[in-house]
C-alpha positions as CSV (number, residue, x, y, z in Angstrom):
1,D,19.7,26.0,-13.5
2,G,20.4,22.3,-14.3
3,R,24.2,22.5,-14.0
4,P,25.8,19.6,-12.2
5,T,27.1,20.4,-8.7
6,L,28.5,18.4,-5.8
7,F,25.7,16.7,-3.9
8,I,23.1,18.4,-6.2
9,L,23.4,21.6,-4.0
10,P,23.1,24.8,-6.0
11,D,26.3,26.8,-6.5
12,L,28.4,24.3,-4.6
13,S,31.6,24.5,-6.7
14,H,34.3,25.4,-4.2
15,P,35.1,24.3,-0.6
16,S,34.3,27.8,0.7
17,D,30.8,27.6,-0.7
18,F,29.8,25.1,2.0
19,V,29.8,27.7,4.8
20,R,28.0,30.1,2.5
21,L,25.3,27.5,1.9
22,A,25.1,26.9,5.7
23,N,24.5,30.6,6.3
24,D,21.9,30.7,3.5
25,A,20.1,27.8,5.1
26,I,20.1,29.6,8.4
27,R,18.6,32.7,6.8
28,E,15.9,30.6,5.1
29,C,15.1,28.8,8.3
30,D,14.9,32.1,10.2
31,A,12.3,33.3,7.7
32,V,10.1,30.2,8.5
33,R,10.6,30.8,12.2
34,R,9.2,34.4,11.7
35,I,6.1,33.0,10.0
36,L,5.5,30.7,13.0
37,A,6.2,33.6,15.4
38,S,3.8,35.8,13.6
39,S,1.1,33.2,13.8
40,L,1.7,32.9,17.5
41,S,1.3,36.7,18.0
42,A,-1.9,36.7,15.9
43,S,-3.4,34.0,18.0
44,G,-2.8,35.7,21.3
45,S,-2.4,33.7,24.5
46,D,-5.5,31.6,24.2
47,A,-4.8,28.1,23.0
48,N,-8.4,27.7,21.7
49,A,-8.2,31.0,19.7
50,A,-6.0,29.2,17.1
51,A,-9.0,27.4,15.8
52,S,-12.6,28.5,16.0
53,T,-13.8,25.2,14.5
54,A,-12.4,21.7,14.4
55,D,-11.7,21.9,10.7
56,D,-9.8,25.1,11.1
57,G,-7.8,23.5,13.9
58,V,-6.9,20.5,11.7
59,Q,-5.7,22.8,8.9
60,T,-3.7,25.0,11.2
61,A,-2.1,21.9,12.8
62,K,-1.1,20.5,9.4
63,R,0.3,23.9,8.3
64,T,2.4,24.1,11.6
65,L,3.8,20.6,11.2
66,H,4.8,21.3,7.5
67,L,6.5,24.5,8.5
68,L,8.5,22.7,11.2
69,D,9.4,20.1,8.7
70,D,10.5,22.8,6.3
71,I,13.0,24.0,8.9
72,S,14.3,20.4,9.3
73,N,14.5,19.9,5.6
74,I,16.4,23.2,4.9
75,V,19.0,22.4,7.6
76,C,19.3,18.7,6.7
77,T,19.8,19.3,3.0
78,V,23.1,21.1,3.8
79,I,24.3,19.4,7.0
80,D,23.7,15.9,5.6
81,A,25.8,16.7,2.5
82,A,28.4,18.2,4.7
83,E,28.6,15.1,6.9
84,L,29.2,13.0,3.8
85,C,31.7,15.4,2.3
86,R,33.8,15.7,5.5
87,S,33.9,11.9,5.7
88,V,34.7,10.9,2.1
89,H,36.0,13.7,-0.1
90,A,39.4,13.2,-1.7
91,S,40.3,16.8,-1.1
92,P,41.4,18.0,2.4
93,Q,40.1,21.5,1.4
94,W,36.6,20.1,0.7
95,R,36.7,18.1,3.9
96,R,37.6,21.2,5.9
97,G,35.0,23.3,4.2
98,A,32.3,20.7,4.9
99,G,33.5,20.3,8.5
100,D,33.2,24.1,9.0
101,A,29.7,24.1,7.6
102,F,28.8,21.1,9.8
103,G,30.0,22.9,12.9
104,V,28.0,26.1,12.0
105,L,24.8,24.1,11.4
106,S,25.2,21.9,14.4
107,E,25.4,25.0,16.6
108,Y,22.3,26.4,14.8
109,I,20.4,23.1,15.4
110,G,21.1,23.6,19.1
111,N,19.5,27.0,18.9
112,L,16.5,25.6,17.1
113,N,16.0,22.9,19.7
114,A,16.0,25.6,22.4
115,D,13.6,27.9,20.5
116,D,10.5,28.1,22.8
117,R,8.5,29.9,20.0
118,L,8.8,26.8,17.8
119,Y,7.8,24.6,20.8
120,L,4.9,26.9,21.7
121,S,3.7,26.8,18.1
122,L,3.6,23.0,18.2
123,R,1.8,22.9,21.5
124,R,-0.7,25.7,20.7
125,F,-1.6,24.8,17.2
126,V,-1.3,21.0,17.3
127,F,-1.7,19.9,20.9
128,M,-3.8,22.8,22.2
129,D,-2.2,22.5,25.6
130,D,0.2,25.5,25.9
131,D,-0.6,25.9,29.6
132,D,2.7,26.3,31.4
133,K,1.2,24.6,34.4
134,S,0.9,21.3,32.5
135,S,2.9,18.3,33.6
136,S,4.8,18.4,30.3
137,A,6.0,22.0,30.9
138,R,7.2,21.0,34.4
139,T,8.9,17.8,33.6
140,G,9.7,17.9,29.9
141,R,7.9,14.5,29.4
142,Y,4.8,14.5,27.3
143,E,2.7,11.5,28.4
144,G,0.4,11.6,25.3
145,K,-2.7,12.4,27.3
146,I,-5.7,14.3,25.9
147,H,-6.4,17.4,28.0
148,D,-9.7,18.8,26.5
149,D,-12.3,18.2,23.8
150,L,-10.8,20.6,21.3
151,Q,-7.4,18.9,21.5
152,S,-9.0,15.6,21.2
153,T,-10.8,16.7,18.1
154,V,-7.8,18.2,16.4
155,L,-5.2,15.6,17.3
156,A,-7.6,12.7,16.6
157,R,-8.6,14.1,13.3
158,L,-5.0,14.4,12.0
159,P,-3.9,11.5,9.7
160,P,-1.8,8.9,11.7
161,E,1.4,10.1,10.1
162,Y,0.8,13.6,11.2
163,Q,0.0,12.4,14.7
164,R,3.4,10.6,14.7
165,M,5.2,13.7,13.4
166,A,3.6,15.8,16.1
167,L,4.6,13.4,18.9
168,A,8.1,13.0,17.5
169,M,8.7,16.7,17.3
170,R,7.3,17.3,20.8
171,R,9.3,14.6,22.4
172,E,12.5,15.8,20.6
173,F,11.9,19.4,21.9
174,E,11.3,18.1,25.4
175,R,14.2,15.6,25.3
176,D,16.5,18.5,24.4
177,G,15.4,20.5,27.4
178,I,12.9,23.0,26.2
179,H,11.2,22.7,29.6
180,L,14.3,24.2,31.3
181,T,14.7,27.8,32.3
182,Y,16.5,30.1,29.8
183,T,19.8,29.8,31.8
184,K,19.6,26.0,31.9
185,R,18.8,25.9,28.2
186,E,21.8,28.0,27.3
187,E,24.0,25.7,29.5
188,A,22.6,22.7,27.6
189,R,23.2,24.4,24.3
190,E,26.8,25.1,25.2
191,L,27.3,21.5,26.3
192,N,25.8,20.3,23.0
193,N,28.2,22.4,21.0
194,V,31.1,20.9,23.0
195,I,29.8,17.4,22.3
196,V,29.5,18.0,18.6
197,G,33.1,19.2,18.5
198,L,34.3,16.1,20.4
199,E,32.3,13.8,18.1
200,S,33.9,15.4,15.1
201,L,37.4,15.1,16.7
202,F,36.9,11.5,17.5
203,T,35.8,10.7,14.0
204,N,38.5,12.8,12.3
205,N,41.2,11.1,14.3
206,I,40.0,7.7,13.0
207,T,39.8,9.0,9.5
208,E,42.9,11.2,9.3
209,N,45.5,9.5,11.5
210,T,47.4,6.5,10.3
211,K,50.0,4.7,12.4
212,F,53.2,3.5,10.6
213,Y,55.5,0.9,12.1
214,D,58.3,-1.4,11.0
215,V,58.4,-5.2,11.2
216,E,62.0,-6.5,11.6
217,G,63.7,-9.7,10.5
218,E,64.0,-11.5,7.2
219,D,61.4,-14.1,8.2
220,M,58.8,-11.4,9.0
221,V,59.4,-9.5,5.8
222,R,59.2,-12.7,3.7
223,E,55.9,-13.6,5.4
224,V,54.4,-10.2,4.6
225,D,55.6,-10.5,1.0
226,R,54.0,-13.9,0.7
227,I,50.6,-12.6,1.7
228,V,50.6,-9.1,0.3
229,P,52.6,-8.4,-2.9
230,R,54.6,-5.2,-2.8
231,H,52.5,-3.4,-5.4
232,V,49.4,-4.1,-3.4
233,L,51.2,-3.1,-0.2
234,G,52.0,0.2,-1.9
235,Q,48.3,0.9,-2.2
236,L,47.6,0.0,1.4
237,V,50.6,1.8,3.0
238,R,50.1,5.2,1.5
239,R,53.2,6.9,2.8
240,T,54.3,10.5,2.6
241,P,57.9,11.7,2.7
242,E,57.4,12.7,6.3
243,T,56.5,9.1,7.4
244,G,59.8,7.7,5.9
245,T,60.3,4.2,4.5
246,S,62.0,1.1,5.6
247,D,61.5,-1.5,2.9
248,G,64.2,-4.1,2.4
249,E,65.1,-7.7,3.1
250,N,65.2,-7.2,6.9
251,S,62.8,-4.4,7.6
252,L,59.4,-3.4,6.1
253,T,57.1,-0.5,6.9
254,L,53.5,-1.3,7.5
255,S,50.5,0.8,8.5
256,S,47.3,0.5,10.6
257,D,45.2,0.3,7.5
258,N,42.2,-1.9,8.2
259,M,42.4,-4.0,5.1
260,L,46.1,-4.6,5.5
261,S,45.9,-5.5,9.2
262,N,42.9,-7.8,8.6
263,T,44.6,-9.6,5.7
264,L,47.8,-10.3,7.6
265,L,45.9,-11.4,10.8
266,A,43.7,-13.8,8.8
267,H,46.4,-15.4,6.7
268,S,49.7,-15.4,8.5
269,P,50.7,-18.6,10.3
270,S,53.4,-16.6,12.1
271,P,52.3,-15.9,15.7
272,A,55.0,-13.2,16.0
273,L,53.8,-11.3,12.9
274,R,50.2,-11.6,13.9
275,R,51.0,-10.3,17.4
276,E,52.9,-7.3,16.1
277,V,50.2,-6.4,13.6
278,Y,47.5,-6.8,16.2
279,L,49.2,-4.7,18.9
280,Q,50.1,-2.0,16.5
281,S,46.7,-1.8,14.8
282,H,44.8,-1.9,18.1
283,T,46.8,1.0,19.6
284,S,46.8,3.2,16.5
285,V,44.6,6.1,17.8
286,P,45.7,6.7,21.4
287,E,44.7,10.3,21.3
288,N,41.0,9.2,21.1
289,L,41.1,7.8,24.6
290,D,41.2,11.3,26.1
291,V,38.6,12.5,23.5
292,L,36.3,9.6,24.4
293,D,36.7,10.3,28.1
294,A,35.7,13.9,27.5
295,L,32.8,12.8,25.2
296,V,31.4,10.4,27.9
297,R,31.6,13.2,30.5
298,Q,29.9,15.8,28.4
299,R,27.2,13.5,27.2
300,H,26.5,12.5,30.8
301,L,26.4,16.1,32.1
302,H,24.2,17.2,29.2
303,S,21.8,14.3,29.7
304,T,21.5,14.8,33.5
305,L,20.9,18.5,33.0
306,L,18.0,17.6,30.7
307,G,16.5,15.4,33.5
308,Y,17.7,11.9,32.5
309,K,19.6,9.5,34.6
310,S,22.2,9.0,31.9
311,Y,23.0,9.5,28.3
312,A,21.8,5.9,27.7
313,H,18.4,6.7,29.3
314,R,18.1,9.8,27.0
315,V,19.0,7.9,23.8
316,L,16.7,4.9,24.5
317,S,13.7,7.0,25.5
318,D,12.5,6.9,21.8
319,R,13.7,3.5,20.9
320,M,11.7,0.2,20.6
321,V,13.5,-1.2,23.6
322,G,12.7,1.8,25.8
323,T,15.2,1.6,28.7
324,P,18.8,0.5,29.6
325,Q,17.3,-2.3,31.8
326,K,15.5,-3.8,28.7
327,V,18.8,-3.6,26.7
328,R,20.6,-5.5,29.5
329,E,17.8,-8.1,29.6
330,F,18.0,-8.6,25.9
331,L,21.8,-8.9,25.8
332,D,21.8,-11.4,28.7
333,R,19.1,-13.5,27.0
334,M,21.1,-13.5,23.8
335,E,24.3,-14.5,25.7
336,R,22.6,-17.4,27.5
337,R,21.0,-18.8,24.3
338,S,24.3,-18.6,22.3
339,D,26.7,-19.7,25.1
340,H,27.0,-23.3,24.1
341,V,27.8,-22.4,20.5
342,F,30.4,-19.8,21.7
343,R,32.1,-22.5,23.9
344,R,32.2,-24.9,21.0
345,D,33.8,-22.2,18.8
346,M,36.5,-21.5,21.4
347,E,37.3,-25.1,21.9
348,A,37.7,-25.7,18.1
349,M,40.2,-22.8,17.9
350,L,42.2,-24.1,20.8
351,E,42.4,-27.6,19.4
352,A,43.6,-26.2,16.0
353,K,46.2,-24.1,17.7
354,R,47.6,-27.0,19.6
355,K,47.9,-29.0,16.3
356,V,49.6,-26.1,14.5
357,E,51.8,-24.6,17.2
358,G,52.1,-27.4,19.7
359,T,53.1,-26.5,23.2
360,S,54.9,-23.4,22.0
361,G,51.6,-21.7,21.4
362,G,50.6,-21.7,25.0
363,G,47.4,-22.9,26.5
364,A,45.1,-20.2,25.5
365,I,43.7,-18.4,22.5
366,E,45.2,-14.9,22.1
367,P,43.2,-12.2,20.3
368,W,45.6,-12.2,17.4
369,D,44.9,-15.9,17.0
370,V,41.2,-15.5,16.4
371,P,41.3,-14.2,12.8
372,F,43.9,-16.8,11.7
373,Y,42.3,-19.9,13.3
374,T,38.7,-19.0,12.3
375,T,39.9,-18.5,8.7
376,L,41.9,-21.7,8.8
377,I,39.2,-23.9,10.4
378,K,36.5,-22.5,8.0
379,A,38.7,-23.5,5.1
380,Q,39.4,-26.9,6.5
381,R,35.7,-27.5,7.1
382,Q,34.8,-26.3,3.7
383,H,37.3,-28.6,2.1
384,Q,36.0,-31.5,4.1
385,R,32.4,-30.8,3.1
386,W,33.5,-30.4,-0.5
387,T,35.3,-33.7,-0.5
388,K,32.5,-35.5,1.4
389,D,29.9,-34.4,-1.1
390,G,32.0,-35.5,-4.1
391,G,32.8,-32.0,-5.2
392,G,36.4,-32.8,-6.2
393,G,38.7,-30.1,-7.3
394,G,41.4,-28.4,-5.2
395,S,44.8,-29.7,-4.4
396,G,43.6,-31.5,-1.3
397,N,46.6,-30.1,0.6
398,D,46.1,-26.4,0.5
399,E,43.5,-25.7,3.2
400,T,42.9,-22.2,1.8
401,D,42.1,-23.5,-1.6
402,E,38.3,-23.6,-1.3
403,T,38.2,-20.1,0.4
404,S,40.2,-18.5,-2.4
405,Q,37.9,-20.2,-5.0
406,F,34.9,-18.6,-3.4
407,M,36.5,-15.2,-4.0
408,E,36.8,-15.9,-7.7
409,Y,33.0,-15.8,-8.0
410,F,32.4,-12.4,-6.5
411,T,33.1,-9.1,-8.1
412,I,31.7,-5.6,-7.9
413,E,30.1,-6.0,-11.3
414,N,28.4,-9.3,-10.3
415,S,27.2,-7.7,-7.1
416,I,25.7,-4.8,-8.8
417,D,24.0,-7.0,-11.4
418,G,22.6,-9.0,-8.5
419,M,21.1,-5.8,-7.0
420,K,19.5,-5.0,-10.3
421,V,17.9,-8.5,-10.5
422,L,16.9,-8.3,-6.8
423,V,15.0,-5.0,-7.0
424,S,13.3,-6.1,-10.2
425,E,12.1,-9.4,-8.8
426,L,11.1,-8.1,-5.4
427,F,9.6,-4.8,-6.3
428,G,9.4,-4.3,-10.1
429,I,12.0,-1.6,-9.9
430,T,14.7,-0.8,-12.6
431,M,18.2,0.3,-11.5
432,E,20.0,2.1,-14.3
433,E,23.5,3.4,-14.2
434,A,24.0,7.1,-15.0
435,P,27.2,9.1,-15.9
436,I,28.7,11.2,-13.1
437,P,29.9,14.7,-14.3
438,I,33.2,15.7,-12.8
439,E,31.4,18.4,-10.8
440,E,29.5,15.7,-8.9
441,R,32.5,13.5,-8.0
442,W,34.1,13.5,-4.6
443,D,36.6,10.7,-5.2
444,V,39.0,13.0,-7.0
445,D,40.6,16.2,-5.7
446,T,38.9,18.8,-7.9
447,A,40.1,21.5,-5.6
448,A,43.7,20.8,-6.8
449,T,42.8,21.3,-10.4
450,T,41.6,24.2,-12.5
451,T,38.1,24.3,-14.1
452,A,39.7,23.8,-17.5
453,Q,41.7,20.7,-16.3
454,Q,38.7,19.0,-14.7
455,P,37.0,17.6,-17.8
456,S,40.2,15.8,-18.9
457,L,40.8,14.2,-15.5
458,N,41.4,10.4,-15.8
459,V,39.0,9.1,-13.2
460,T,39.4,5.5,-12.2
461,G,37.9,5.6,-8.7
462,G,35.2,3.5,-7.3
463,M,32.3,5.9,-7.7
464,R,29.1,4.8,-9.5
465,K,25.7,6.4,-9.8
466,F,22.3,4.7,-10.2
467,K,18.8,5.9,-10.7
468,F,15.8,3.9,-9.6
469,H,12.4,3.8,-11.3
470,H,9.1,1.9,-10.8
471,E,6.7,1.4,-13.6
472,E,3.7,2.7,-11.6
473,D,5.4,5.0,-9.0
474,G,7.8,6.6,-11.4
475,P,11.3,7.9,-10.4
476,L,12.3,6.8,-6.9
477,G,15.6,8.5,-6.3
478,T,19.4,8.3,-6.8
479,M,22.0,6.1,-5.2
480,Y,25.8,6.8,-5.4
481,F,28.3,4.0,-4.7
482,D,31.7,5.0,-3.3
483,L,33.4,1.6,-2.9
484,H,37.2,1.8,-2.4
485,P,39.6,3.2,0.2
486,R,41.7,6.3,-0.3
487,D,43.5,8.9,1.8
488,G,41.3,10.8,4.2
489,K,38.2,8.7,3.6
490,F,35.9,7.2,6.3
491,V,37.4,3.8,7.0
492,H,34.3,1.8,7.7
493,A,31.1,1.1,5.6
494,A,28.0,3.3,5.9
495,H,24.9,4.6,4.3
496,F,24.8,8.4,4.0
497,T,21.7,10.4,3.3
498,I,22.4,13.3,0.9
499,R,18.7,14.4,0.6
500,C,15.7,12.8,2.3
501,G,12.5,12.3,0.3
502,R,9.1,13.7,1.2
503,I,5.6,14.1,-0.3
504,R,4.0,17.5,-0.3
505,T,0.5,16.7,-1.4
506,D,-1.5,17.8,1.7
507,D,0.2,21.0,2.7
508,P,-2.3,23.8,3.6
509,S,0.5,26.4,3.4
510,T,0.9,26.1,-0.3
511,D,-1.1,25.8,-3.5
512,H,0.4,22.4,-4.0
513,I,-1.3,20.2,-6.6
514,N,-1.6,16.4,-5.9
515,T,0.0,14.9,-8.9
516,K,1.9,11.6,-9.5
517,N,5.5,11.7,-8.2
518,D,5.1,15.3,-6.9
519,H,7.6,14.9,-4.1
520,Q,11.2,15.5,-3.2
521,L,13.2,12.5,-4.4
522,P,15.8,11.0,-2.0
523,I,19.5,10.9,-2.8
524,V,21.8,8.6,-0.9
525,A,25.4,7.3,-0.9
526,L,26.7,3.9,0.0
527,V,30.3,4.2,1.3
528,C,32.5,1.1,1.5
529,N,36.2,0.3,1.6
530,L,36.3,-2.8,-0.6
531,S,39.4,-4.4,-2.1
532,P,41.6,-1.7,-3.7
533,S,40.3,-0.4,-6.9
534,S,41.9,-1.4,-10.2
535,S,41.1,-0.7,-13.8
536,D,39.3,-4.0,-14.0
537,S,35.8,-4.0,-12.5
538,Q,36.1,-7.8,-12.3
539,T,38.6,-7.7,-9.4
540,P,37.6,-10.5,-7.0
541,L,35.9,-9.6,-3.7
542,S,35.6,-11.7,-0.6
543,H,32.1,-12.9,0.3
544,S,32.2,-10.8,3.5
545,E,32.8,-7.7,1.3
546,V,29.7,-8.6,-0.7
547,E,27.7,-9.0,2.5
548,T,28.8,-5.5,3.6
549,L,27.8,-4.1,0.2
550,Y,24.4,-5.6,0.3
551,H,23.9,-4.6,4.0
552,E,24.5,-0.9,3.0
553,F,22.3,-1.4,-0.1
554,G,19.4,-2.4,2.3
555,H,19.8,0.9,4.1
556,G,19.9,2.8,0.7
557,L,16.7,1.1,-0.4
558,H,15.0,1.9,2.9
559,S,15.7,5.6,2.1
560,L,14.7,5.4,-1.6
561,L,11.5,3.4,-1.1
562,S,9.9,5.3,1.8
563,R,7.1,7.7,0.9
564,T,6.4,10.0,3.8
565,S,4.8,13.4,4.1
566,F,7.7,14.7,6.2
567,Q,11.4,14.4,5.5
568,H,11.8,14.3,9.2
569,L,10.3,10.8,9.1
570,S,11.8,9.6,5.8
571,G,13.6,6.4,5.2
572,T,16.1,5.5,8.0
573,R,14.9,8.4,10.2
574,A,13.2,5.8,12.4
575,A,13.9,4.2,15.7
576,M,17.6,3.2,15.6
577,D,17.0,-0.3,16.8
578,F,14.6,-0.8,13.9
579,V,16.5,0.7,11.0
580,E,19.1,-2.1,10.8
581,T,16.3,-4.5,10.0
582,P,16.1,-3.8,6.2
583,S,19.9,-3.8,5.9
584,H,20.3,-7.2,7.6
585,L,17.4,-8.5,5.5
586,F,19.1,-7.6,2.2
587,E,22.4,-8.9,3.5
588,T,20.8,-12.3,3.9
589,F,20.3,-12.6,0.1
590,T,24.1,-13.0,-0.2
591,R,23.7,-16.2,1.8
592,D,20.8,-17.7,-0.1
593,P,22.0,-20.7,-2.2
594,G,19.5,-20.1,-5.0
595,F,20.3,-16.5,-5.4
596,L,24.0,-17.2,-5.2
597,S,24.1,-19.8,-7.9
598,R,21.4,-18.2,-10.1
599,V,22.4,-14.5,-10.0
600,L,25.1,-13.3,-7.6
601,S,28.1,-15.5,-8.2
602,K,29.9,-15.8,-11.6
603,H,33.5,-16.8,-12.0
604,Y,35.4,-13.6,-12.8
605,I,37.3,-15.3,-15.7
606,T,35.0,-18.0,-17.1
607,G,31.7,-16.2,-16.3
608,L,30.2,-19.6,-15.2
609,P,27.9,-19.4,-12.1
610,M,28.8,-21.0,-8.8
611,S,27.4,-24.5,-8.6
612,K,24.5,-25.2,-6.2
613,L,26.7,-27.5,-4.2
614,R,29.4,-24.8,-3.7
615,A,26.7,-22.3,-2.8
616,D,25.3,-24.6,-0.2
617,H,28.8,-25.0,1.3
618,L,29.3,-21.3,1.3
619,V,26.1,-20.7,3.2
620,T,27.0,-23.5,5.7
621,S,30.4,-22.0,6.2
622,H,28.9,-18.6,7.1
623,D,27.4,-20.2,10.3
624,D,30.9,-21.3,11.4
625,F,32.0,-19.3,14.4
626,R,28.6,-17.4,14.6
627,G,28.7,-18.1,18.4
628,L,32.0,-16.2,18.7
629,E,30.7,-13.4,16.4
630,V,27.5,-13.0,18.5
631,R,29.4,-13.1,21.8
632,T,31.8,-10.3,20.5
633,Q,28.8,-8.2,19.5
634,I,27.3,-8.7,22.9
635,V,30.6,-7.5,24.6
636,H,30.7,-4.4,22.4
637,S,27.0,-3.7,23.1
638,K,27.5,-4.1,26.9
639,F,30.6,-1.9,26.7
640,D,28.6,0.8,24.8
641,Q,25.9,0.6,27.5
642,A,28.4,0.7,30.4
643,L,30.2,3.6,28.8
644,F,27.1,5.8,28.7
645,G,25.1,4.4,31.7
646,E,24.3,5.8,35.1
647,R,27.9,5.2,36.3
648,P,29.7,6.2,33.1
649,C,33.2,5.0,32.4
650,S,35.0,8.3,32.9
651,P,37.6,9.0,35.6
652,S,36.6,12.6,35.7
653,L,33.1,11.4,36.9
654,G,34.6,9.0,39.4
655,G,34.3,5.9,37.2
656,C,36.9,3.6,35.7
657,T,38.6,4.2,32.3
658,S,37.0,3.0,29.1
659,T,40.0,0.7,28.6
660,E,39.5,-0.9,32.0
661,M,35.8,-1.5,31.3
662,F,36.6,-2.9,27.9
663,E,39.1,-5.4,29.4
664,R,36.7,-6.3,32.2
665,L,33.8,-7.1,29.9
666,H,36.0,-9.3,27.7
667,G,37.2,-11.2,30.7
668,E,33.7,-11.7,32.0
669,A,32.6,-13.0,28.6
670,D,35.8,-15.1,28.1
671,V,36.5,-13.3,24.8
672,P,40.3,-13.0,24.2
673,F,41.8,-9.6,25.0
674,A,45.3,-8.1,24.8
675,K,46.1,-6.0,27.8
676,G,47.3,-2.5,26.8
677,T,45.3,-2.4,23.6
678,H,42.3,-0.1,23.0
679,W,40.4,-1.1,19.8
680,H,37.5,1.0,21.1
681,S,39.5,4.2,20.3
682,R,38.7,3.3,16.7
683,F,35.1,2.3,17.5
684,G,33.3,5.0,15.4
685,H,29.9,3.7,16.4
686,L,30.4,5.2,19.8
687,V,29.8,8.5,18.0
688,T,27.0,7.6,15.6
689,Y,25.4,4.8,17.6
690,G,26.3,5.8,21.2
691,A,24.2,3.8,23.7
692,G,22.6,2.1,20.7
693,Y,25.1,-0.5,19.4
694,Y,22.8,-3.3,20.6
695,S,20.6,-2.3,17.7
696,Y,22.5,-4.5,15.3
697,L,21.7,-7.7,17.2
698,Y,18.2,-6.5,18.0
699,A,17.4,-5.9,14.3
700,Q,19.1,-9.1,13.2
701,A,16.4,-11.0,15.1
702,F,13.6,-9.1,13.2
703,A,15.4,-9.6,9.9
704,A,15.9,-13.4,10.5
705,D,12.2,-13.8,11.3
706,I,11.1,-11.9,8.2
707,W,13.5,-13.8,6.0
708,M,12.5,-17.2,7.3
709,S,8.8,-16.5,7.3
710,I,8.3,-14.4,4.1
711,L,11.2,-14.7,1.7
712,A,13.0,-18.0,2.3
713,P,10.1,-20.2,1.2
714,S,9.6,-18.4,-2.1
715,M,13.3,-18.2,-2.8
716,A,13.6,-21.9,-2.4
717,L,11.1,-22.6,-5.2
718,A,12.3,-23.2,-8.7
719,S,9.6,-21.1,-10.3
720,S,8.9,-18.5,-7.6
721,S,8.8,-15.1,-9.3
722,G,5.2,-14.5,-8.3
723,A,5.8,-15.5,-4.7
724,V,9.0,-13.5,-4.5
725,R,7.1,-10.4,-5.8
726,E,4.3,-11.0,-3.3
727,G,6.8,-11.1,-0.4
728,G,8.7,-8.1,-1.7
729,T,5.6,-6.1,-2.2
730,K,4.5,-6.9,1.4
731,I,7.9,-5.8,2.8
732,W,7.8,-2.6,0.7
733,R,4.2,-1.5,1.3
734,E,3.9,-2.6,4.9
735,M,7.4,-1.6,6.2
736,L,9.9,0.2,3.9
737,V,7.4,2.7,2.5
738,H,6.6,4.1,6.0
739,G,10.1,5.1,7.0
740,G,9.7,6.4,10.5
741,A,6.1,7.4,10.1
742,K,4.7,4.3,11.7
743,D,5.4,2.3,14.9
744,P,8.1,-0.3,14.0
745,K,6.3,-2.9,16.0
746,D,3.2,-2.4,14.0
747,M,5.1,-2.6,10.7
748,I,6.8,-5.8,11.7
749,R,3.5,-7.3,12.8
750,A,1.9,-6.3,9.5
751,V,4.7,-8.0,7.5
752,L,4.7,-11.2,9.7
753,G,1.0,-11.3,10.6
754,R,2.1,-11.9,14.2
755,D,4.6,-10.6,16.8
756,S,8.2,-11.3,16.0
757,S,10.3,-14.2,17.5
758,V,14.0,-14.6,18.1
759,D,13.9,-18.4,17.3
760,P,14.8,-18.0,13.6
761,F,17.9,-16.0,14.6
762,F,19.1,-18.8,16.9
763,K,18.4,-21.4,14.3
764,G,21.1,-19.7,12.2
765,V,23.5,-19.4,15.1
766,S,23.2,-23.0,16.1
């Protein structure tokens, strides 16, 4: 009826509405299931009876695929919104309501995946091979072989996207155990329900639980005050009466808040304070160790029941890389090629530590040393470059002077203005801000106010809303920004899909008319935890925060710019080790000297752009300690693979603990580790990217190649608007537009004109 609602879901005005909408979605899906069941009954048991002619077979196959996508779309419209709401809403009531709906629909999805009538519909009407004696029925592995002339005619005559949808749906059914007996399927469904509960518990513990601790001594308190003023500390240590306080000259209460911990670790020269902050923040969610052990166990039992050697084998079966062995080979190759740079980085830190701390600092780099000395050395190197190139400025004594001056050029407003310029120059797209009615906001606790009070709420949170439009393609979709931390909010940065896009112009089950823009427009949200919000949108950001924002923006554009016939293949619903490619590609713009000095960086007081010289220095400084960064990513990726491999890290399965494996891998890689800590208990990617964390490095290699080959040459030209648009159009039309509807290797090859190479990535690392 046009009234604004949360997540654009009809009649979602109260937390209790979420479960009602989930049940409504179930009823609507069940109606579609009955349509497919009726078609099965009408066709009898003969696979060939579904289509007397090839043309009839093609139309029936298309109709079946669209109905299956309808089920996916109905469920995802609610569960995707629930996933976002339970992760970000300011109201505990809304988070609980969304969590309940998420649980209801997660269990229902398990039922759908075990519905042999849906599976039989796919095989009978699309693959024409519903013979239970087939190898697929016995093993649950479709090999993609053509079994008879009719199947060859139907499958081959489907458009490529429909073929990919058919293969994706079949493999998903079979990967989830549809080939098992009824008893085994029920066992798998129960295991999956347990897994969903453990995943939610792990995530909620990270989001909801904050550790408070006191630092003692006048020197420690003075050091904290020097780095973080008390009024800012009050925003970061959001205490309740139950947590108590201990703020004075000799004692100060801190919390495990990420931003606070990272700031103190990066800027405090006090080894004692750094050690205390590190140990406290890296042991802040101990309850997740048992949750993780249970999750590893249940994922392994579930995967082996389905016929896989491990959870990693199951996850990687539909990824570009294919197998755990290929992941190991990739990570080992990346480690060998970056080893000399890593060793150089470690030696630079050790040398700096000896100069600063002398013999009292010991003979090794401790994990709490890494943030401080990397920050210090980057600042020193930047100052040296600035002085060498005749930049002048700065005191010449304060080694953090140049780093702080970088921050003065980045704000949220500058970053968003840069995004507007970027989509215009690359794609001819306009990005226009739109007002957000109070009913659509999730950064305020509307559940705690009456309907009459809501219009007068003074909202100063970090939410923004933008609509995207192309002069030829018309409206493209909506993107929300939720940029600042608050109580109960997801603590990392992420892109959330609220509604996937899809085109319904070739659907035999409807009287659909093929008209321009006749499709479901996508809606997405970018969630970050940038510097605390203030009334001034020009509050400075660090360059790393801008990188994070543009990384998530790349994910958002991937969702908005895809145009697929099926929401199941829309946007980022592609191979996990490919979907990070657009995000890393757009992150790279924040390190392009021309884009920095021309568009992205303007001094927050004077409005003057960053000089080309300073931009060059910023880009150069980004490569400082890339060897250490890559090595750390490799360790985390190897840990992720070990955790979910054939010999999983679970004492209940006869393996070592996750903490023991985490420590062992750090030792083998010579990356500093503090015994007794368990950072991985806050490693949210183990839920969302389990057995797939390597994807970040994998996709970085693709992004670096595309950047160096397609975009960097045109960005370097003084008058390059035509070349930039040409490169942007190629990336959109050959890659982003397809979402998951085309093989990623084919998309990358179409953009590059050749197979990809890792050499451009290592050029940046070295």
